[in-house]
C-alpha positions, -999 to +999 in steps of 0.1 A: -387-107+315-404-102+349-391-078+374-369-103+390-352-109+356-367-145+348-387-151+320-422-135+320-446-169+324-486-171+324-505-203+334-538-202+310-568-223+320-591-228+292-622-247+286-611-271+259-589-280+229-621-276+202-636-247+222-640-215+199-638-189+227-604-208+238-591-207+207-597-171+199-589-155+233-564-174+244-547-199+220-541-178+190-524-151+210-496-175+222-471-174+195-474-132+193-471-133+232-439-152+231-422-130+206-431-101+228-411-120+257-444-137+272-446-174+276-479-186+283-487-224+290-522-235+282-542-260+303-578-278+296-593-306+314-595-335+288-633-341+298-639-307+290-656-276+313-689-280+299-713-305+313-726-335+294-762-335+281-769-367+300-777-353+337-768-387+352-732-386+338-729-352+355-717-362+389-689-382+375-680-356+349-674-329+373-655-350+396-632-361+368-629-326+357-617-310+390-594-344+393-580-336+359-574-298+371-557-306+401-521-316+386-528-285+360-530-261+395-497-272+404-480-263+373-494-229+371-477-220+403-446-219+383-462-188+365-463-152+368-498-149+363-527-171+359-550-164+328-586-176+338-610-181+304-643-182+320-651-205+347-629-235+351-662-253+352-694-239+336-715-218+355-697-225+389-669-213+410-647-245+420-606-243+418-600-208+408-594-194+441-563-224+442-547-207+413-515-184+419-523-145+419-525-123+402-551-133+383-567-124+350-603-134+345-612-134+308-648-132+297-665-129+261-699-140+266-726-131+292-719-155+318-728-128+343-762-141+341-757-174+351-773-181+384-784-150+390-749-134+390-739-152+420-709-170+400-699-139+385-697-119+419-677-148+436-654-149+405-648-108+405-638-112+445-611-138+434-592-122+408-574-088+403-586-080+368-616-092+348-607-085+309-642-082+287-644-082+251-673-055+248-687-025+266-719-047+275-699-068+296-678-043+312-707-024+325-722-058+339-688-067+356-684-031+371-712-038+397-690-061+411-653-050+406-639-017+395-608-033+379-621-042+344-608-033+310-622-040+275-603-059+250-619-068+219-619-099+202-589-103+179-584-120+142-550-133+127-554-109+095-523-126+080-541-161+083-576-146+068-562-135+040-590-119+015-594-134-020-620-122-049-651-129-049-663-158-064-678-157-102-713-171-089-729-159-057-725-177-024-742-167+008-725-186+038-727-188+078-701-206+101-703-212+134-708-237+161-737-259+166-753-242+196-757-212+175-773-227+149-809-220+157-802-181+151-796-193+113-825-215+113-847-187+125-840-167+094-844-196+068-876-186+056-860-148+045-834-174+026-858-194+005-874-160-006-837-152-018-830-182-031-863-178-053-851-142-065-816-155-071-820-190-086-782-189-096-771-182-058-758-211-036-764-213+002-735-227+022-732-237+060-699-248+078-704-261+113-700-294+133-736-303+129-760-302+097-786-274+104-823-278+097-831-253+069-865-268+054-868-260+020-836-244+012-813-261-006-776-254+010-743-269+007-728-283+040-693-284+050-681-301+077-663-279+107-625-282+110-601-259+116-585-264+080-615-257+063-623-223+078-602-203+052-612-219+021-645-219+030-646-183+040-628-176+004-656-195-008-683-170-001-697-137-014-717-125+015-716-136+051-744-141+078-749-132+112-781-133+125-787-132+163-820-128+189-821-096+207-820-108+241-793-101+272-774-131+261-768-120+225-762-083+236-730-094+253-716-118+226-689-107+202-697-126+170-663-138+163-677-150+129-682-111+120-645-109+122-639-139+100-659-125+077-641-088+079-609-108+077-617-128+043-631-091+027-665-102+030-696-081+035-719-090+063-753-091+066-763-090+103-786-085+132-782-050+145-777-063+183-747-057+207-713-055+193-727-059+157-741-027+158-710-015+171-689-027+143-712-016+118-709+019+133-676+020+124-672+018+087-696+005+056-691-032+059-724-046+052-758-041+057-781-049+089-812-066+091-838-075+118-870-083+101-879-110+075-882-081+047-848-066+057-833-097+056-845-107+020-841-070+008-804-064+023-791-100+008-812-091-025-790-060-027-757-069-023-767-099-045-776-075-073-750-053-066-715-070-068-693-040-068-712-023-035-703-059-024-669-057-030-664-023-019-680-033+019-654-063+017-627-042+013-638-018+039-644-047+061-609-063+055-596-023+064-612-024+098-603-056+108-568-048+099-566-015+118-589-021+150-591-061+155-558-078+142-539-099+168-506-075+158-526-046+170-543-063+205-513-081+217-493-048+226-526-041+251-526-078+265-489-078+271-493-046+289-519-058+309-498-090+320-467-071+330-487-043+349-499-068+370-466-081+389 
């Protein structure tokens, strides 16, 4: 209930049906928030919030996307709080100022780097609170507003239940097509590991097939229904990243997926990855070719260590990153605003 005794309602504006951030920053919370007495209605444009690759299509796409948003804005005025997941249109400020206040802006990527920070500065001035996924994003947004809170990415640890490691080792990566270049960058290290451990299998789950020259691998086309069995089939999860301002602001959801599934991770020591590795012995960090080869080789050669790290990862996911742990904090944020 809100302070007037009516059901507490939140209007969430997200980027699209299959946008990972919309699924994990907003949609997965909706059932848990309902149990906490907060009803969330989610709205996204059918054309999506991200522009098409063909530049000549973009003017028509932008007009269509904004037109699809207009009736959603009207419905949003029935809510007590507006929940904006990133910008309504990628890199632009458009209709955010026409939503109902109070407004919460939810950010899980370094979008403050777009357009020299001008978009972020304008958004910060339009909202009552900015909720970010990590300390690096908090530091960036506090240059424009003091009203910033950190809420880490959450994982449904009941859904991603752990299973025993497979008998034959499988090294795997799951993620969106835009992140495939990170995996492709470490392909030479994976090839060397494959030569050392000919019994190991490599697997990739994504919407596009990666370009991994000289590496034999199993490709699993992504869909929501294959995520859980794919993760259960792995022995080790991969989280390679570049070390740039964009990646330092990311919160790698795939790491949480591996953790919740009880799998050790080999990851680049970048941004939030480093923070999580400092909390428990959940895997091994690797930055150079040799470190990637050595880390993967060590876990493949020592199943007991891989199992122990996977168990520690699962424990950390449940204690610090589960939806059940984080939803009371999110509910308190919404209630505090009205």
